[in-house]
N, CA, C and O atoms as CSV, one atom per row, in Angstrom:
chain,resi,resn,atom,element,x,y,z
A,1,MET,N,N,16.714,-18.832,-24.942
A,1,MET,CA,C,15.368,-18.305,-25.096
A,1,MET,C,C,14.946,-17.681,-23.757
A,1,MET,O,O,15.086,-18.332,-22.722
A,2,PRO,N,N,14.430,-16.432,-23.745
A,2,PRO,CA,C,14.042,-15.786,-22.490
A,2,PRO,C,C,12.843,-16.475,-21.859
A,2,PRO,O,O,11.990,-17.037,-22.546
A,3,SER,N,N,12.800,-16.417,-20.546
A,3,SER,CA,C,11.695,-17.018,-19.804
A,3,SER,C,C,10.433,-16.189,-19.998
A,3,SER,O,O,10.483,-14.959,-19.992
A,4,THR,N,N,9.310,-16.860,-20.169
A,4,THR,CA,C,8.027,-16.165,-20.301
A,4,THR,C,C,7.204,-16.295,-19.031
A,4,THR,O,O,6.027,-15.933,-19.006
A,5,THR,N,N,7.815,-16.806,-17.992
A,5,THR,CA,C,7.122,-16.964,-16.721
A,5,THR,C,C,6.963,-15.599,-16.066
A,5,THR,O,O,7.915,-14.821,-15.992
A,6,THR,N,N,5.769,-15.317,-15.598
A,6,THR,CA,C,5.536,-14.063,-14.890
A,6,THR,C,C,5.242,-14.364,-13.427
A,6,THR,O,O,4.730,-15.425,-13.072
A,7,GLN,N,N,5.584,-13.393,-12.600
A,7,GLN,CA,C,5.304,-13.534,-11.176
A,7,GLN,C,C,3.827,-13.253,-10.931
A,7,GLN,O,O,3.248,-12.394,-11.596
A,8,PRO,N,N,3.206,-13.962,-9.983
A,8,PRO,CA,C,1.813,-13.640,-9.670
A,8,PRO,C,C,1.735,-12.239,-9.066
A,8,PRO,O,O,2.659,-11.790,-8.388
A,9,GLU,N,N,0.638,-11.570,-9.319
A,9,GLU,CA,C,0.446,-10.223,-8.789
A,9,GLU,C,C,0.338,-10.287,-7.266
A,9,GLU,O,O,-0.368,-11.136,-6.722
A,10,ASP,N,N,1.036,-9.393,-6.592
A,10,ASP,CA,C,0.976,-9.297,-5.132
A,10,ASP,C,C,-0.207,-8.387,-4.800
A,10,ASP,O,O,-0.141,-7.178,-5.025
A,11,VAL,N,N,-1.276,-8.954,-4.271
A,11,VAL,CA,C,-2.511,-8.211,-4.012
A,11,VAL,C,C,-2.851,-8.249,-2.531
A,11,VAL,O,O,-2.824,-9.304,-1.898
A,12,PHE,N,N,-3.170,-7.086,-1.993
A,12,PHE,CA,C,-3.693,-6.968,-0.633
A,12,PHE,C,C,-5.128,-6.475,-0.766
A,12,PHE,O,O,-5.365,-5.281,-0.950
A,13,ASP,N,N,-6.087,-7.396,-0.672
A,13,ASP,CA,C,-7.511,-7.068,-0.794
A,13,ASP,C,C,-8.050,-6.806,0.603
A,13,ASP,O,O,-8.218,-7.729,1.399
A,14,ALA,N,N,-8.318,-5.538,0.893
A,14,ALA,CA,C,-8.723,-5.123,2.235
A,14,ALA,C,C,-10.208,-4.819,2.342
A,14,ALA,O,O,-10.653,-4.293,3.363
A,15,ARG,N,N,-10.974,-5.133,1.327
A,15,ARG,CA,C,-12.394,-4.761,1.317
A,15,ARG,C,C,-13.187,-5.315,2.488
A,15,ARG,O,O,-14.096,-4.647,2.980
A,16,ASP,N,N,-12.873,-6.495,2.938
A,16,ASP,CA,C,-13.651,-7.112,4.017
A,16,ASP,C,C,-13.027,-6.936,5.395
A,16,ASP,O,O,-13.545,-7.468,6.377
A,17,LEU,N,N,-11.931,-6.206,5.484
A,17,LEU,CA,C,-11.261,-6.016,6.771
A,17,LEU,C,C,-11.830,-4.806,7.503
A,17,LEU,O,O,-12.100,-3.780,6.877
A,18,PRO,N,N,-12.015,-4.907,8.816
A,18,PRO,CA,C,-12.431,-3.727,9.576
A,18,PRO,C,C,-11.283,-2.723,9.638
A,18,PRO,O,O,-10.112,-3.087,9.527
A,19,CYS,N,N,-11.637,-1.471,9.814
A,19,CYS,CA,C,-10.651,-0.387,9.845
A,19,CYS,C,C,-9.528,-0.679,10.832
A,19,CYS,O,O,-8.363,-0.419,10.532
A,20,GLU,N,N,-9.855,-1.208,11.989
A,20,GLU,CA,C,-8.868,-1.456,13.046
A,20,GLU,C,C,-7.805,-2.454,12.603
A,20,GLU,O,O,-6.687,-2.434,13.118
A,21,THR,N,N,-8.137,-3.317,11.666
A,21,THR,CA,C,-7.197,-4.298,11.128
A,21,THR,C,C,-6.547,-3.790,9.847
A,21,THR,O,O,-5.347,-3.966,9.634
A,22,LYS,N,N,-7.352,-3.160,8.999
A,22,LYS,CA,C,-6.903,-2.725,7.677
A,22,LYS,C,C,-5.759,-1.712,7.753
A,22,LYS,O,O,-4.738,-1.879,7.087
A,23,ARG,N,N,-5.926,-0.670,8.558
A,23,ARG,CA,C,-4.928,0.400,8.574
A,23,ARG,C,C,-3.558,-0.076,9.060
A,23,ARG,O,O,-2.559,0.186,8.390
A,24,PRO,N,N,-3.476,-0.771,10.208
A,24,PRO,CA,C,-2.142,-1.244,10.617
A,24,PRO,C,C,-1.528,-2.222,9.616
A,24,PRO,O,O,-0.318,-2.203,9.387
A,25,ALA,N,N,-2.365,-3.076,9.021
A,25,ALA,CA,C,-1.848,-4.044,8.049
A,25,ALA,C,C,-1.330,-3.335,6.803
A,25,ALA,O,O,-0.290,-3.710,6.260
A,26,MET,N,N,-2.039,-2.328,6.356
A,26,MET,CA,C,-1.623,-1.589,5.163
A,26,MET,C,C,-0.328,-0.820,5.426
A,26,MET,O,O,0.577,-0.821,4.591
A,27,ILE,N,N,-0.242,-0.171,6.574
A,27,ILE,CA,C,0.967,0.586,6.921
A,27,ILE,C,C,2.169,-0.361,7.001
A,27,ILE,O,O,3.237,-0.064,6.466
A,28,ALA,N,N,1.986,-1.504,7.674
A,28,ALA,CA,C,3.079,-2.481,7.789
A,28,ALA,C,C,3.492,-2.990,6.413
A,28,ALA,O,O,4.680,-3.146,6.131
A,29,ARG,N,N,2.509,-3.248,5.561
A,29,ARG,CA,C,2.799,-3.752,4.221
A,29,ARG,C,C,3.649,-2.754,3.437
A,29,ARG,O,O,4.602,-3.134,2.757
A,30,CYS,N,N,3.292,-1.475,3.541
A,30,CYS,CA,C,4.047,-0.432,2.838
A,30,CYS,C,C,5.472,-0.336,3.372
A,30,CYS,O,O,6.427,-0.303,2.596
A,31,ILE,N,N,5.613,-0.292,4.677
A,31,ILE,CA,C,6.923,-0.130,5.297
A,31,ILE,C,C,7.843,-1.311,4.989
A,31,ILE,O,O,9.047,-1.134,4.804
A,32,GLN,N,N,7.272,-2.517,4.935
A,32,GLN,CA,C,8.077,-3.720,4.742
A,32,GLN,C,C,8.455,-3.979,3.281
A,32,GLN,O,O,9.257,-4.872,3.004
A,33,LEU,N,N,7.900,-3.227,2.363
A,33,LEU,CA,C,8.269,-3.420,0.960
A,33,LEU,C,C,9.759,-3.168,0.767
A,33,LEU,O,O,10.317,-2.276,1.408
A,34,PRO,N,N,10.404,-3.922,-0.088
A,34,PRO,CA,C,11.783,-3.568,-0.442
A,34,PRO,C,C,11.751,-2.329,-1.336
A,34,PRO,O,O,10.751,-2.079,-2.009
A,35,LEU,N,N,12.809,-1.571,-1.347
A,35,LEU,CA,C,12.897,-0.397,-2.201
A,35,LEU,C,C,12.669,-0.821,-3.649
A,35,LEU,O,O,13.337,-1.729,-4.145
A,36,GLY,N,N,11.745,-0.177,-4.314
A,36,GLY,CA,C,11.388,-0.528,-5.682
A,36,GLY,C,C,10.287,-1.568,-5.765
A,36,GLY,O,O,9.748,-1.817,-6.843
A,37,GLY,N,N,9.944,-2.185,-4.624
A,37,GLY,CA,C,8.888,-3.195,-4.600
A,37,GLY,C,C,7.510,-2.563,-4.615
A,37,GLY,O,O,7.342,-1.403,-4.239
A,38,SER,N,N,6.525,-3.335,-5.052
A,38,SER,CA,C,5.163,-2.818,-5.099
A,38,SER,C,C,4.159,-3.933,-4.868
A,38,SER,O,O,4.476,-5.120,-4.956
A,39,PHE,N,N,2.939,-3.511,-4.570
A,39,PHE,CA,C,1.820,-4.437,-4.461
A,39,PHE,C,C,0.564,-3.697,-4.882
A,39,PHE,O,O,0.557,-2.469,-4.965
A,40,THR,N,N,-0.506,-4.448,-5.148
A,40,THR,CA,C,-1.785,-3.865,-5.506
A,40,THR,C,C,-2.674,-3.867,-4.277
A,40,THR,O,O,-2.903,-4.909,-3.663
A,41,PHE,N,N,-3.168,-2.700,-3.927
A,41,PHE,CA,C,-4.071,-2.523,-2.798
A,41,PHE,C,C,-5.485,-2.403,-3.346
A,41,PHE,O,O,-5.773,-1.517,-4.151
A,42,VAL,N,N,-6.368,-3.298,-2.907
A,42,VAL,CA,C,-7.762,-3.284,-3.345
A,42,VAL,C,C,-8.615,-2.884,-2.150
A,42,VAL,O,O,-8.500,-3.462,-1.069
A,43,ASN,N,N,-9.469,-1.895,-2.356
A,43,ASN,CA,C,-10.305,-1.389,-1.271
A,43,ASN,C,C,-11.675,-1.025,-1.829
A,43,ASN,O,O,-11.847,-0.897,-3.041
A,44,GLY,N,N,-12.627,-0.862,-0.957
A,44,GLY,CA,C,-13.981,-0.503,-1.378
A,44,GLY,C,C,-14.127,0.968,-1.717
A,44,GLY,O,O,-15.138,1.367,-2.294
A,45,HIS,N,N,-13.147,1.777,-1.374
A,45,HIS,CA,C,-13.155,3.214,-1.659
A,45,HIS,C,C,-11.718,3.707,-1.694
A,45,HIS,O,O,-10.801,3.016,-1.251
A,46,ASP,N,N,-11.533,4.898,-2.220
A,46,ASP,CA,C,-10.198,5.477,-2.270
A,46,ASP,C,C,-9.768,5.786,-0.835
A,46,ASP,O,O,-10.438,6.563,-0.155
A,47,PRO,N,N,-8.666,5.198,-0.357
A,47,PRO,CA,C,-8.234,5.392,1.031
A,47,PRO,C,C,-7.469,6.712,1.216
A,47,PRO,O,O,-6.304,6.716,1.614
A,48,VAL,N,N,-8.142,7.820,0.920
A,48,VAL,CA,C,-7.502,9.134,0.954
A,48,VAL,C,C,-6.858,9.437,2.310
A,48,VAL,O,O,-5.696,9.842,2.332
A,49,PRO,N,N,-7.559,9.260,3.454
A,49,PRO,CA,C,-6.908,9.575,4.738
A,49,PRO,C,C,-5.648,8.746,4.987
A,49,PRO,O,O,-4.661,9.267,5.508
A,50,LEU,N,N,-5.669,7.487,4.628
A,50,LEU,CA,C,-4.514,6.615,4.826
A,50,LEU,C,C,-3.362,7.033,3.914
A,50,LEU,O,O,-2.208,7.059,4.342
A,51,ARG,N,N,-3.669,7.355,2.673
A,51,ARG,CA,C,-2.631,7.819,1.745
A,51,ARG,C,C,-2.017,9.117,2.233
A,51,ARG,O,O,-0.796,9.276,2.210
A,52,ARG,N,N,-2.846,10.039,2.671
A,52,ARG,CA,C,-2.332,11.323,3.181
A,52,ARG,C,C,-1.459,11.106,4.414
A,52,ARG,O,O,-0.413,11.739,4.561
A,53,PHE,N,N,-1.891,10.213,5.293
A,53,PHE,CA,C,-1.121,9.920,6.504
A,53,PHE,C,C,0.270,9.399,6.143
A,53,PHE,O,O,1.272,9.894,6.658
A,54,LEU,N,N,0.332,8.401,5.260
A,54,LEU,CA,C,1.619,7.829,4.869
A,54,LEU,C,C,2.486,8.856,4.137
A,54,LEU,O,O,3.700,8.905,4.335
A,55,ASP,N,N,1.859,9.671,3.297
A,55,ASP,CA,C,2.616,10.695,2.572
A,55,ASP,C,C,3.135,11.774,3.519
A,55,ASP,O,O,4.201,12.341,3.281
A,56,ARG,N,N,2.399,12.061,4.584
A,56,ARG,CA,C,2.835,13.056,5.570
A,56,ARG,C,C,3.938,12.479,6.471
A,56,ARG,O,O,4.917,13.163,6.768
A,57,GLN,N,N,3.778,11.229,6.901
A,57,GLN,CA,C,4.767,10.587,7.766
A,57,GLN,C,C,6.065,10.274,7.029
A,57,GLN,O,O,7.152,10.385,7.595
A,58,PHE,N,N,5.942,9.885,5.771
A,58,PHE,CA,C,7.093,9.433,4.980
A,58,PHE,C,C,7.068,10.100,3.598
A,58,PHE,O,O,6.865,9.427,2.588
A,59,PRO,N,N,7.276,11.433,3.554
A,59,PRO,CA,C,7.171,12.146,2.276
A,59,PRO,C,C,8.123,11.598,1.212
A,59,PRO,O,O,9.311,11.382,1.455
A,60,GLY,N,N,7.555,11.383,0.027
A,60,GLY,CA,C,8.352,10.934,-1.106
A,60,GLY,C,C,8.749,9.472,-1.079
A,60,GLY,O,O,9.524,9.031,-1.927
A,61,CYS,N,N,8.236,8.707,-0.122
A,61,CYS,CA,C,8.650,7.294,0.000
A,61,CYS,C,C,7.759,6.324,-0.776
A,61,CYS,O,O,8.191,5.219,-1.104
A,62,PHE,N,N,6.524,6.724,-1.072
A,62,PHE,CA,C,5.594,5.820,-1.751
A,62,PHE,C,C,4.955,6.501,-2.952
A,62,PHE,O,O,4.639,7.690,-2.922
A,63,ARG,N,N,4.774,5.720,-4.006
A,63,ARG,CA,C,4.051,6.198,-5.193
A,63,ARG,C,C,2.738,5.436,-5.260
A,63,ARG,O,O,2.702,4.218,-5.086
A,64,TRP,N,N,1.670,6.162,-5.513
A,64,TRP,CA,C,0.318,5.596,-5.582
A,64,TRP,C,C,-0.185,5.751,-7.018
A,64,TRP,O,O,-0.250,6.862,-7.543
A,65,GLU,N,N,-0.538,4.633,-7.646
A,65,GLU,CA,C,-1.038,4.688,-9.017
A,65,GLU,C,C,-2.390,4.002,-9.087
A,65,GLU,O,O,-2.539,2.848,-8.685
A,66,LEU,N,N,-3.369,4.724,-9.601
A,66,LEU,CA,C,-4.697,4.169,-9.783
A,66,LEU,C,C,-4.669,3.174,-10.934
A,66,LEU,O,O,-4.195,3.492,-12.025
A,67,LEU,N,N,-5.173,1.979,-10.694
A,67,LEU,CA,C,-5.242,0.935,-11.717
A,67,LEU,C,C,-6.688,0.735,-12.146
A,67,LEU,O,O,-7.612,1.073,-11.405
A,68,ALA,N,N,-6.881,0.198,-13.315
A,68,ALA,CA,C,-8.227,-0.122,-13.779
A,68,ALA,C,C,-8.800,-1.235,-12.913
A,68,ALA,O,O,-8.085,-2.145,-12.493
A,69,SER,N,N,-10.094,-1.149,-12.653
A,69,SER,CA,C,-10.763,-2.182,-11.860
A,69,SER,C,C,-11.922,-2.748,-12.660
A,69,SER,O,O,-12.649,-2.018,-13.333
A,70,THR,N,N,-12.081,-4.061,-12.574
A,70,THR,CA,C,-13.187,-4.709,-13.274
A,70,THR,C,C,-14.403,-4.859,-12.366
A,70,THR,O,O,-15.452,-5.342,-12.793
A,71,GLU,N,N,-14.255,-4.440,-11.112
A,71,GLU,CA,C,-15.346,-4.560,-10.154
A,71,GLU,C,C,-15.846,-3.166,-9.784
A,71,GLU,O,O,-15.045,-2.288,-9.464
A,72,PRO,N,N,-17.165,-2.953,-9.823
A,72,PRO,CA,C,-17.697,-1.614,-9.546
A,72,PRO,C,C,-17.508,-1.166,-8.096
A,72,PRO,O,O,-17.488,0.035,-7.825
A,73,ASP,N,N,-17.372,-2.095,-7.177
A,73,ASP,CA,C,-17.254,-1.742,-5.754
A,73,ASP,C,C,-15.814,-1.775,-5.263
A,73,ASP,O,O,-15.567,-1.905,-4.064
A,74,ALA,N,N,-14.861,-1.657,-6.186
A,74,ALA,CA,C,-13.453,-1.769,-5.782
A,74,ALA,C,C,-12.613,-0.696,-6.450
A,74,ALA,O,O,-12.842,-0.316,-7.599
A,75,ILE,N,N,-11.646,-0.225,-5.702
A,75,ILE,CA,C,-10.611,0.637,-6.252
A,75,ILE,C,C,-9.302,-0.136,-6.119
A,75,ILE,O,O,-9.052,-0.793,-5.109
A,76,ARG,N,N,-8.478,-0.047,-7.152
A,76,ARG,CA,C,-7.198,-0.753,-7.167
A,76,ARG,C,C,-6.093,0.285,-7.291
A,76,ARG,O,O,-6.092,1.102,-8.212
A,77,LEU,N,N,-5.159,0.243,-6.361
A,77,LEU,CA,C,-4.017,1.143,-6.365
A,77,LEU,C,C,-2.738,0.331,-6.338
A,77,LEU,O,O,-2.609,-0.605,-5.549
A,78,GLN,N,N,-1.791,0.683,-7.195
A,78,GLN,CA,C,-0.469,0.070,-7.096
A,78,GLN,C,C,0.359,0.960,-6.191
A,78,GLN,O,O,0.521,2.151,-6.455
A,79,VAL,N,N,0.881,0.378,-5.121
A,79,VAL,CA,C,1.700,1.091,-4.153
A,79,VAL,C,C,3.137,0.631,-4.353
A,79,VAL,O,O,3.430,-0.564,-4.295
A,80,THR,N,N,4.029,1.584,-4.588
A,80,THR,CA,C,5.439,1.281,-4.823
A,80,THR,C,C,6.288,2.066,-3.836
A,80,THR,O,O,6.078,3.263,-3.641
A,81,LYS,N,N,7.248,1.388,-3.213
A,81,LYS,CA,C,8.182,2.079,-2.323
A,81,LYS,C,C,9.296,2.652,-3.190
A,81,LYS,O,O,10.053,1.920,-3.829
A,82,VAL,N,N,9.376,3.985,-3.193
A,82,VAL,CA,C,10.367,4.657,-4.041
A,82,VAL,C,C,11.461,5.350,-3.239
A,82,VAL,O,O,12.373,5.944,-3.815
A,83,GLY,N,N,11.377,5.279,-1.919
A,83,GLY,CA,C,12.391,5.912,-1.091
A,83,GLY,C,C,12.262,5.472,0.350
A,83,GLY,O,O,11.388,4.678,0.698
A,84,ALA,N,N,13.141,5.997,1.181
A,84,ALA,CA,C,13.111,5.709,2.619
A,84,ALA,C,C,13.461,6.995,3.355
A,84,ALA,O,O,14.277,7.783,2.877
A,85,PRO,N,N,12.848,7.212,4.514
A,85,PRO,CA,C,13.163,8.427,5.265
A,85,PRO,C,C,14.566,8.361,5.858
A,85,PRO,O,O,15.114,7.279,6.071
A,86,ALA,N,N,15.137,9.534,6.119
A,86,ALA,CA,C,16.431,9.580,6.798
A,86,ALA,C,C,16.293,8.844,8.118
A,86,ALA,O,O,15.354,9.109,8.868
A,87,GLY,N,N,17.190,7.939,8.418
A,87,GLY,CA,C,17.095,7.154,9.644
A,87,GLY,C,C,16.251,5.899,9.491
A,87,GLY,O,O,16.164,5.099,10.423
A,88,GLY,N,N,15.631,5.713,8.338
A,88,GLY,CA,C,14.849,4.512,8.078
A,88,GLY,C,C,13.435,4.587,8.629
A,88,GLY,O,O,13.040,5.574,9.250
A,89,PHE,N,N,12.696,3.537,8.390
A,89,PHE,CA,C,11.323,3.428,8.878
A,89,PHE,C,C,11.356,2.930,10.322
A,89,PHE,O,O,12.265,2.186,10.691
A,90,PRO,N,N,10.385,3.326,11.146
A,90,PRO,CA,C,10.372,2.852,12.531
A,90,PRO,C,C,10.167,1.336,12.587
A,90,PRO,O,O,9.314,0.793,11.886
A,91,ALA,N,N,10.948,0.668,13.418
A,91,ALA,CA,C,10.888,-0.792,13.531
A,91,ALA,C,C,9.517,-1.267,13.990
A,91,ALA,O,O,9.045,-2.313,13.543
A,92,GLY,N,N,8.879,-0.524,14.867
A,92,GLY,CA,C,7.571,-0.927,15.384
A,92,GLY,C,C,6.395,-0.446,14.573
A,92,GLY,O,O,5.247,-0.626,14.980
A,93,GLY,N,N,6.663,0.174,13.411
A,93,GLY,CA,C,5.587,0.712,12.601
A,93,GLY,C,C,5.062,2.009,13.175
A,93,GLY,O,O,5.689,2.607,14.049
A,94,VAL,N,N,3.933,2.438,12.697
A,94,VAL,CA,C,3.287,3.659,13.171
A,94,VAL,C,C,1.794,3.389,13.348
A,94,VAL,O,O,1.230,2.503,12.706
A,95,ASP,N,N,1.179,4.151,14.209
A,95,ASP,CA,C,-0.259,3.995,14.451
A,95,ASP,C,C,-1.035,5.064,13.711
A,95,ASP,O,O,-0.634,6.226,13.647
A,96,PHE,N,N,-2.142,4.644,13.160
A,96,PHE,CA,C,-3.083,5.568,12.521
A,96,PHE,C,C,-4.464,5.086,12.911
A,96,PHE,O,O,-4.990,4.143,12.319
A,97,ALA,N,N,-5.052,5.728,13.902
A,97,ALA,CA,C,-6.317,5.283,14.470
A,97,ALA,C,C,-7.477,5.539,13.521
A,97,ALA,O,O,-7.466,6.497,12.748
A,98,CYS,N,N,-8.454,4.688,13.588
A,98,CYS,CA,C,-9.678,4.874,12.826
A,98,CYS,C,C,-10.484,5.983,13.488
A,98,CYS,O,O,-10.490,6.112,14.712
A,99,GLY,N,N,-11.151,6.767,12.687
A,99,GLY,CA,C,-11.883,7.879,13.265
A,99,GLY,C,C,-13.222,8.086,12.706
A,99,GLY,O,O,-13.931,9.002,13.123
């Protein structure tokens, strides 16, 4: 009989984090995902600058999917690592300053 056990959802809720903490944590989370791995990113707004930054730094490496949210002050995105850049991701991560 197949197992009906499901894995708990991997959620990174960044709504209460300051920008200086949120951006490096989000970038590290994306880079550290295994290929094909994903997590749900919850934020108070669509993180367009952060998404553009990651897509520019690592083109074609991440897929962003808007998920339904039950909270009016939250946006939920499923982030999936679908590739890796030639030479791999930088070991020390990358900086994206708040502006």
